[in-house]
N, C-alpha and C positions, 0 to 999 in steps of 0.2 A: 409748266404744262397745264393746259386747260382740261376740263373733265373728259372731253371727247378724245383728246390726244392721249391722256392717261389710259383710257379704256382701250384705245388702239394698241398702245405699246404693251399693255398687259396681255392682250391677245397674242401679239407677236412673241412675247416671252414664253407664253404657253406653247405655241407652235414650235419655237426653237428648243424648248425643254423636251418636248416629245421626240423631236428629231435626235437630240443628244441621248435620250433614254434608249431609243431604238438602236443606237450605235454603242450602247453599254458605257457611255461616258456619264456615269451617275453623278459625280461631283459637279460637273458642268451643268447637267440637267437640273439639279437641285438649285443651283445658282439662278438659272432662268426662272424656275417656278417661284422662288422666293422674291426675285425682282418683280415678277408679275403681281404677287400678293401685295407688295409695297406700293404698287401703282393703283390699287383698287380704291373705290369710293370710301369715304369715311364710314358709311353704313352699307358695306358691301353685300350683306345677306338680304337686305331689303331692296337695294337698287341693282345689284349685279349677281343675283343668286346663282345662275348657271355657270357663269365665268368663275365666280368665287369658289364654288363647289369643286369645279374641275381643277383649279390651281391647287387648292388644299389637298384634294385627293391625290394628285400626281406628286405633290411634295411629300405626302405621307408614304406613298408607294415607293418612291425612290429612296426615301430614308430607310424603309424596311429592307429593300433589296440591297442597299449598300451597307447594311448592318448597323445603322444608327437607329436603334429601336426607340431610344428616348425622344428623338426628333419626330419619328413617325407617330409615337403615342401622343405627343403634344398636339400635333396637327389633327389627329383623329378626335381628340377631346373637343377641339374647336368645332369640327364638323358635327359631332353628335349633340353639341349644345345649340346648334343653329338650324339643322336641317328640318324641313317641314313636310317632306315627302317620304313615305314609308320605304320606297325602293332605295332612296339615297341613304337612309339610315341603315338599311340592311347591308349595303355595300361596305359601309364603314365598320359595321359589326363583323363582317366577314374578314376584313383585314386585321381587326383586333384578335380574332380567333387564330388567324395564321401566325401572329406574333407569339401567342401562347404555345401553339404547337411547335414553333421553331425552337423552343426551350426543351422540347421533349415531353411536354405536359399534354400528351394526346388525350388522356382521359378527361381532363378539364375542358379542353377544346371541344371534345365530343359532347360533353354535358351541356355546354352553352348552345350547341347546335340543337340538341333535343329540346331545350327550353324555348328557343325561337320557333321550332317546328310545332310545338304544342300551341303556340299562339295562332298558328294557321289551322289548328284543328287536326294536326297529324301527330299521333302519339304511338310510341313503341313500348312493348312490355319491358319491365326491368329484368325479369327472369325469363330468359328465352329458351324454350324447349327445342331440342334438335329436330324432333319429329315434326313440330309445327313449322319450323323453318324449311324443312325438306318439302312439306306439302305446299307451302307458299311458292317455293322455287319451281316445283313441278307445274303448278297452275300458271305461273307467269311465263315460263318458257313456251307454253302452248300459244301464247299471244304472238310469238315471233316465228311460229312454225311456218315455213315456206315464205316468210316475208322477205322482200327484197329492199335494196337501198332506195330504189325509185319510189316504192310504195311508202316508205318512211318520209321521204322528201315531199310527197304529195299530200301528206296530212295537213290539216288546217294549222295556222299559226296559233301557238299556245297563248292564252291570255295572262294578264299580269300576276294574279295570285298563285296559280299553279306554277308559273315560271319562277317566282320567288322561292317556292317550296323546292323546286328542282335545284336551284343554286345552293341552298343550304344542305340538301341531301347530298349533293355532289361533294361539297366541302367536308361534310361529316364522314363520308366514305373514306376520304384521304386519311383520316385519323383513327376512325373505328377499326380500320384494317389492322392496325398495330395492337390495339388493346381489346377490342370487342368484335372479332371477325364475324360472329353470327349476326350482330346488329348491322354490320356492313352488308351482309347478304340480304337482310330484310329491306334495308334502304335501297339497295339495287333493284329489288323487285318493285318497290314503290315508285322508283323513277320510270321504269318501263310502263307500269300501269297508268301513271299520270300522262305519259306520252300517248299511249293508245286511246286514252279517254278524252284528253283535252287538246291534243295536237302536238305539233313539232316545235322544239326550240333548240337552241345551241347545245344545251346540256343533255338532250335526248341521246346523242351519240355516246356520251359518257355513260348514260344509263345502260345502253346496250352492252358496252364494253364491260361494265361492272357486273352485269347479269351473267356474262360468260364466266367470270371468275366465281360468282356465287354458284353457278351450276357445277363448276369443277369441284369446289370444296364442300358445297352443301349436299350434293347428291352423287358426286363422283362420276358424272356423265361426261367423260373426256371428249368424246366424239361431238356431242351437241355443243359443249363449251367451245371447242375449236371452231365449229361452224359459225357460231354467233360472234366469237371474237374476230373471225375473219370478216364478218359482215361489218363490224365496227371499223376495222382497218380500211375497208373499201371506200369509206368516206374521205380518206386522205387525198385521193386523186382529184376530187372536185372542190377541195377546200381552198378558200382564198388565202388563208393563213395556215399553211401546213405545219409551221413550227408550233403554233398555239394548240392545234389539234393533236399533233404527235406527242407532245408532253402529257396531254391528258389521257392518251390511250396506252402509252408505253407501260405503265405499271400494271394495270389490270390485265392487259393482253400479253405484251411481250415478256414481262417479268412474271406473269402469272400463268395463263393458259398455255402459251407457247413454250414454256419451260417443260411441259409434258410432251410436246409434239415436235419441237424443233431442236437442232443441236444446241447445246448450252453455249458453245462458242458464238453462235449467231445471236442468241439471246443477250449475251454480254455486249456485243456490238450494237444491237438495237437499243439497249439501255444507255449506252454511251451517246448515241445519236439523240435519244430523248433528253438526256442531260444538256447537251449542246443547245437543243431547241428551247428547253426551259430557260437557260441562261440568256438566250437571245431575246425572248419575250418577257423576261423578268419574273417568270414563275419559279422563284427560288425554292419554295417548299417542295413542289413536285419534282424539281430538278434534283434535289437532294435525295428523294426517294429513289429516283432513277439511278443515281450513282451508287447508292447502297446496294440495289439489286444487281447492277452491272458488275460491280467489283466482287460481289458474292458469286455471281455466275462464273466469272473468270477464275476465282479461287477453286471452285468446285469442278471446273473444267480442266484444271491442271496448268494454268498459265505459269510461266517461269516466275519463281517466287521473288527474286531480286527485282525484276521488272515490275511485278505487282506492288512490291513495297514502295518503289519510287512513285508509282501512280497514286497509291493510297496517301503517301506523304504530301503529294501535290494537291490532291482533292481535299485533304484535311486542312491544308493551308488556305485553299480557296474558300472553303465553307466557314473557316474561322472569321473571315472578313464579313460574312453575312450572319454571324451569330447563330448558326444552325447546330446547336449543341447536341441535340438528340442524334442527328445523323453523324456528327463527328465521333461520338462515343461508339456508334455502331461500326463505323469504319475502323476504329481502334481495335475492336475485337478481331477483325480480320488481320490487322497489322500485327497484333500480338501473336496470332497463330503463325504468321510468316516468320516472326522472330524466333519462335520456339523451334520451328522446323529448319530454319536456316542457321540458327545459332548466332546470328548477328543482326543488327538493325541500326536505326537512327539513334543519335545521342539526344534527340529532342526531349527535353525534360517534361514536356506536356503529355507524351505518350504514356498510356496506362496499361498495366498488365490485367489479366482476367480477374484477379481478386479485387483490385482497385475498381475495375469496371462494374463488377457485381455489387460492390458497396454503393457506387453512384446510382446504379440502376434501381437498387432497393430504396434509396433515398427519394428518388422521384417517382417510385412505384411504376416503373416501366416494365410491364410483363414482356413486351416484345424484345427489349434489350436483353433482359435476363435469358430469354429463349435463344436469342442469337448467340450470346456468349456460350451457353450450354451446348448448342449444336457444334460450334467450332471447337469446344473442348473435347467433345466426343470424337471428332475427326482426328485431332492431334493425338489423343490417347490411343486411338486405334492404330495409327501409324507407328507408335512406339510400343505396340502390343501390350498396353496397359488395360486389358480387357475388363477387369473387375471395376476399374474406375469408370469406364464407359457405362457398364450396366448399373452402377450405383446412380449415376446421373439420370439414366433412362428411367429407372424405377422412381426416382425422386420426382421427376417431371411428367411421368406417365405419358411418354410418347407412344400413343397407340392409334389415334384417329388422325388421318391426314387432313389438317385444317389450313396449312400454310405451305408455301412452296418448299421451304427448307425441310419440311417433314420427310420428303422423299429422299433428301440427302442423308439424313440421320438414319433412316430405315436400313440403308445399305451397311453403314458402319456399325450400327447396333447389331444387325444380323450377323456380321462377321464375328463380332465380339461374343455374341451369345453362343454361336456354334462352336467356336474355339473353347469357350469356357465349359460348354457341355461335354466336350471331349476330355477335358482335364478333370472335371468334377463328377461327371456322370449324372448330373442333376437334370431331370426330364423337363423342368420348366424352361431351361435355356434352349433345349432342342425344340420345344414347342414354339418358343418365340421366334427362333430362326426359321422354322417351317412356315410360320405365319407370314414372315417378311418375304420368304421365297415366293409364296403364293401371290402376294401383292406385287412383287417385282415382275412376276410372269404376266400379271394384268397390264403393267405399265409398258412392257415390251411390245404389246400390240399396237401402241401408239408412237413409239420411237425406239427402234432397234439401236439407233446411234447412241443414245444416252444410257440405255439400260441393258443392252444385250450382255456386255462384258460383266456387268454387276451381277446379273442373274447367273451366269456361268460360274462366277467365283463363289457365290453363295451355295450353288449346287455342289461345287467341288468340296467345300468345307463340310456340307451335309453328307456327301458320299464318304469322305474320309472318316467322319464321325460314325457312320454306319459300318465301316470296315470294308467298303467296296472300293479298293484302291485302283482298280482298273477304270471304273467310272470317274473317280476323283481325278486321275491323270488326264483323262479325256476332257473333263470340264476345266481343269486348270489351264491346259493348253489352249482350249477354245477361248477362255477369258483373256489370256495374254494376246492372242491373235486379234480378237475383237477390240480390245483396248488400244492396241497399236493402230489398227485400221481407223478407229474413230477419234484418235488423237487425245486420249486420256492418259498422258504419260505417267502421271502419278499413280494411277490405278493399274497400269501395266506393271509398274515397279512393285506394287503391292501384290499382284497376282504372282509375279516371279518369286517374290520373297516367300509367300505362303506355300507355293509349290516346292521351293527349295527346302523349306522346313519339313514339309511332308516327306520328301525323299530322305532327308537326313534321319528323321525319326523312324524311318522304315529301312534303315541300314544301307541306303544308296547314297553314302556320304559324298563321294566324288561328284556324282551327278547333281546332288543337292547344292554343293558349293558352286557349281557352274551357274545354276540359276540365281543363287545369292549374288554372285558377281555381276550377272546381268541386271539384277535388281538395283545394286549399288550404282551401276552405270546410269540407269534411268533416273534414280533419285538425284544423282549428280546433275543430270540434264535438267531436272525440275528445279534445282537450286537448293535442295533440302540437305545442306551440309551436315547439320546436327544429326539428322536421320542416318546419313551415310556413316558417320562416325559411330553411331550406336550399333548399326548393323555390322560394321567392320569388327567391333569388339566381340560381337556374337560369333562371327566367322572365325576369329582367332581362337575363341574358346572351343569351337567345334573342331578345329584343326588340332589343337592341343589334346583334347579328349580322344580324338581318333588316333593320334600318334601314340598316346599312352596305352590305348587298347591294343594296338598292333604290337607294341613292345612286350606285352604280357605273354608269359609262356602259354602256349596253346595246350589244352588238355588232350591227351592221347585217347583215341577211341579204341 
């Protein structure tokens, strides 16, 4: 082939590779890109810079997406050795950082972003004070007060330097979210300020979405966070590539802000759609975050456990192909919780229990993974009424300020454990903790009765029982059972029935209490929690035996 023909066929291979990549035929796509590279000029970076760069970039990307990190790394090395345009170098560096993050090394990926941003003159403090973050969020949210989608779109186009900053800030937020959430909040503010000062770019929508999450966790303004999150989602209708935008908005909005305002069952489905969109457009790292959030939402919403185990097993298998080790370990924490509650699971030797996962999380210094493991341990311990174990974990990790979505999950279970322990030990600190969490749950219910009403009723029931007001306790227990059933939280309906049954038994209404424990076991069975059913059944047998022995004792004559 002469040079003109070789160049033509190289371009055709590039086009064919992109088509195969869009169809998720990654091996075929890489074949086309490599064929194109082999057809390039002997001095491709001097003679065919644009074509050469695009072929090498696509070959690196498809290698990363397909889990061949070694191939992706070798292609990126070639790019970084030859590119002569800052934007091109930045793109390659971004892919390098994604590979680092895919191993769960979020802190390292974040640090590399900070180093690049400093070269653009944008620096963040090492020690971040909560009060200063709150002030920055309050100032930034005013920039979007009464702003509409059309006003954002009418902004002038952003120039090259701030646009590059936006790209790195957006990437950094993906990883700082796990290890340094306060830094993520500051970066979100920076993205919105750059947009309002320098104009609109593709990442501006991401900045709006991320600010909604920062408002939620930084200053606890749920109403404003929901409004700004909805503003970001409104761009989906006019986007030429909805899949690319959906994957970018799902985690900060659907798995963040909407977790406080929409039914968790819907949040789980939104995250699944985000995962599908991410896989379609090759955004594997963001897709993995979506699947983590989606599976967590399904677990906390009471999805049938055997079905959830199958989903988790399938996702872990898929992510293994893409070498997404951090996400795999996070999904394994959910899988381990399912196994404990069900009493059975996969024979897959790769699956880890919580002790093994904690060891791995400590080895890679992943605070998020440790946090995720601990929250799931709290839930499992609560269902097995191992309340002191729950409180030991809570004290160890100081779960006090709501900084992440999962904090609102553990607040409920730690609250139940604290109030029950206060009743047994009469220690005021546990009652005070329970009252603190009731107050916060009462705040949440203003934004979503669906998710929080039955939780609040159950916490109030336990507090009323602790205070000796059995009439109020009965009313709150029944309200919790009815609300949980109405809003399809089958596992927490079972929990409410169980705790009400125990309350009745402890107050000499044994037969009525056994009726509610029977209802609880039926709901736990429906949830798929076989091990929990067996545990509760043993308790019921003990109650029946004790009650029988008491009845057979000679009654003292009056």
